[in-house]
N, C-alpha and C positions, 0 to 999 in steps of 0.2 A: 540745717534740717531735713530730714528724707520725707517726703511723701510719695513720691515715683522714681523711677529712673528717669523721667522726663521734667520731674517738678522736685529740685532740688534748693531751697532756699536760705539766704544767710540768715539768721535770726539772733536777736538780742536774748541772753537767758542771764543769770546772777551766778556769778563765781561761785562754783561749790565750795562749801565750809565743810572741813575736815576736822574727825573725831581725833581722838588720844591715841588710838592705835590705826593714823591713817597718814596717808601724804596728800600733798597738792601737787602734781606734774605740769610742769608749762611745754605743752605740744611743740615739738621743734620740727618735727614731721610724722606724718601719717600717710600709709600706703593707701590704694585702692585696691580692694581685693575683687577677685571675680565673683566672690559669693556676695558681696554687697550687689551685684546687678543681679540675683535672682530674684525678679521683683514677685515673681508669685509666692515668695518665700517671706521676704520684706513687709510685702503690702498689708501685712496683716496685722503687724505691729506698729504702721506708720501712725502720724508722724514720729518720728523717732532721730535720733543723733546716731548715724553709723560710725562704723572707724573702728578698728582694732587693729592696726599695725603700725602701732606708734614707736618712739623714741622722742626722750624728751630730758627734761631738767628738775628735780626737785625744788620746787620754791616755798614750801610750808612742809614741815615735819612735826606730827603730833607729839606730845609731851611722852607719851610711853614708848615711842617709835626707839628703837637701840642699833637695829642693822643699817638704818640709812640716815643720811644728814640733807641739808639744805647743800644746793649746788651738784649732789650727785646727778651723773648721766647717766641713764636708766634705759632699759626696755620694761614695759609692762605689759606682762599675758592677762589677757583678759579673762578666760578658761582657767580654771586651777581646781585639779580635784583634791578630795580630801585626804586621801593616803592611808585613810583609815576602813573604808568600807569592803565587803568582798570583792567587789571589782577592779579595786586599786592594788590589795593586796595579792591578786592574781596576776598584775602587770597589766590589766584592762584600764589603764587609768582614762580613757576617752569614754569610757561608758558611763563614769561615775555621774551620780546624780547631782552634785555638787556643782561638777566643772558644766553640767548643761545649763545651770542658774546663774554662775557668776559672770559678773562685768564690771566696768567701770564708769563713773559717772562723769558726762553726760555719755562721751563717745568721742570715737578720736579724732572724728574731725571739730574739733571744739579747739579754744586758745588754752582751755586748762583743763585736767581731768581729775577726779577725787579718785584716790584709789582705795577701796572699802577693805577694812581690817582683813576680810576672809583671803583678800587676795596677797596680802602683805608677806605671809608665811613660804608661796611657793609661785608666787606671780610678778615678782621684781627682782629683778637683773642687774649688775653695774654693766654698761656700756665697756667695754677696753679702749685703752686710751686710743688707738690709730683707728677705732670705728668711728665713721660719722655719723650724724643723724640720719640723713637717707638710707645708708646702709644698715642700721640699726632697725629700719623697718622690714626687713627682710628676714629678722630673726622668727618670726611666728610662721611665715608662707614655707620659710625652710624648713623649720621643726615637723612642719605637718609632712613634708616630702620624706623628713629624714624617717619619720613614723612609718610610713606608707611603704619605702622601699624595704626596711626592715621587716614589716609585715610579710610581705610578698618575697623575701629572700635576698642574699647575698647576689649583687650583680656582677660580679669581678666574675670575668671569662664570659659573660653571657651577651648574647645576641638580644636589644631591647628595640621594641617598637613603643614608642610613645603616640598616642593618636590625641592629638588637638595640643598647638603649640602656643598655647596664651601662656602666663606668669608661670604656672603651674607645671605646665609640660618644659619650659626652658629651663626650670630649678631641677626637676626630673632628668633633664639632659645632662646638666652641667654636675649633679651629684652621681648619675650613674658612670660618668667619665671618670670622676675621682676617682670612686670606687673600683673601678678597675673592667668597668664593662668593654668587652670584645669589639662590639658595633653597638650605635645608635642609630634608629631611623627615627626619623618625623615626621608627620601628616597634618595639614591643615588645609585651612580653605584662604588662610591671606599669605600672598607672595612674598609681603614685608615679613611677615614672621616665618616663612619657610626660609627665606634668604637669612634673618638673624638666626636660625636655628643649624643654617651650615656655617655661618660665623664661627658658632659656639662649638663647632665640632661634631656635628649630626654627620656620621660616614655617608647618608644620603636623605634626601627629603621629597614628600611625596604629598602630591594635591589630592587632597581627601575624597575628591571624586573619583580619583582612579583606581582601577584593581589592586585593592592594597596587599593584598596576600601574594597576587602574582608579581609584584613589583621587590615585595621582601625577598621571595623565591631568587629572582634575577640576581638581586644584590647579595645575597647571601648561600650560593650554591645550593641552591634548590631546597634550602629549609627555611621554615617558616621561624617566627620569633622566641626564643626561650623564654622572654618575658614581655608582656603588653601591658603597658601602663595606660588607662582610659583617663584622659583630664578633659573630655567634653561632654557634656551631659544629653547630645541629641542621640536618640534611641538607636541610629544607623551607625554612631561609632560604638557601642554597645554588639553591635552584632558584626563590625568589623572585627573588633578584639576576637570575638570569637571565632571568627572565620582565619584570623592570623597567629594563631598560637601552635607552637610545635609540638611534637607528642612529648610528655611528661613536663608541661610547661606549666605558665603560672598567668594569671589575668588579675592586674588589680584594677579595681574599680575605684578611682579615686576621686573621679566626679560623680554628682549624681543626677539621675532622670527626676524629673518632675514624679511626686507622690503615686498619681494613679496612672502611671505608664507601665506597661506589661511588657516584657520580655521574655521572648520565647525561648527555652535552652532544652536542646536535646540531650537528656542525661547522658543515654546509650554514648553519645559520641566522648561527652567529658570521661564515662569511667573508662570504656574502651582505650581514652587514650591517654589516661590519667594525668587529665588537666583539675588543676587545682584552680578554683576561683577566691580573691582574696579583696576585703574592704578596710579600708581605713579613715578616720575620720581625726579631724583636730591634731592637736601636739599635747605631749605630758612634758613636767619640768626636765625630765631627763633628755627630752629629743631639744628641745629648745638650747640647753647646754652644749648640745653636741652642735648643733644649728650656729649660736655664738662662737665656737671654736674654728668650724670650717671657714664663716666670713672672715673672721679674723686673722687667720692664716692663709686666706683667698685661695685655699685648695677647691671653694666653690667663690669664683669672682663675677659676680652680680654688674659691674661697673658697665657694662654695656644694656643692661636689661631696663636702665631707667632713660624712660622718653621726654619726661616732663615733669617739671616742677611748677607748681600751680599755685596761689596765694588762696586765702582760705574763701574769697568772696568770688573765686574761678573755680571752687568743686563742682558746681554744676557744669561747666565746661568739662570737666575730667570725668564724669561721668556719661557726657554724651560722647567725649571718644573712648572710651572704654567701650561704649554700647555700640558705637560702630566698626571698631575693631579694624582700622585700618592702618594709618602708620603710628601707632601706639602700642605700649607694650606696658610698662611698668610707670603709673602715673602717683607721683608723690606730691600731696599738700603740707604746703609749709604755714602754717599759720599765724607766723610772727614776721610774715616777708611780705 
């Protein structure tokens, strides 16, 4: 039960009861997402059970459930679009009002979750036989990354700069390389993460305190980055991005600032240099399907990203490790171990 980043408690709840068109999933693995740590956002609805990157096994299926059965190994998406509104019809599934309101009961940091009927149509996916439950927790975050790069444009042949090398930044690095990016640069304030980014194939890594535009030019034959992907919510990261993109390039704002933060943008410079700005939120079913395929084939190999596996009673420790951001990256909670 989440009260704040520094106050996460283990509490006893009644196991959810399912309806005729619902399933009960035994959570085998649940990832702590960077968005779970956005305290300014999460405390507004606390206390609550967080956790939305889950993989598990169906233990109960309602009488009217046709497509899934008990013992099926599944990934469950907490946000599910309606597929019928104007936004969905135009391909903008992640601004669908239904997607913004759906969730499972009570949350992924629990032994069991009830998957509501509204989530059953586009939110439950069978895990491939060769995919472990911990690997299944990457489906949702990778789906978000897939959508983000599709929105920003094909990275093939481009020079990519990733600002912020947390789990989202690492997944962007792996996906950009899998999609044929020419060079991928990565920044962070953590030496641990910079080393991992280099191990995962970054062409070069830079500490965020350095002159990033100058560093990119030094390593990129005098040119800035064709695409900049911002995976850090600090205003300084936004300013670095604006200064680091090449003419005709694109900036993808993948991480948000707090709602009241204003970043000044010189429109003249954007207009003169034909710079495109893009944003991306969440993932839709097609993004999830592509993420599953990428993980199944290991085109995106996430095994090095898992630094900790903890029990449900150790969830508070997992949040502490994530907040400290030292020698940790992906922390997975395994409720039944």
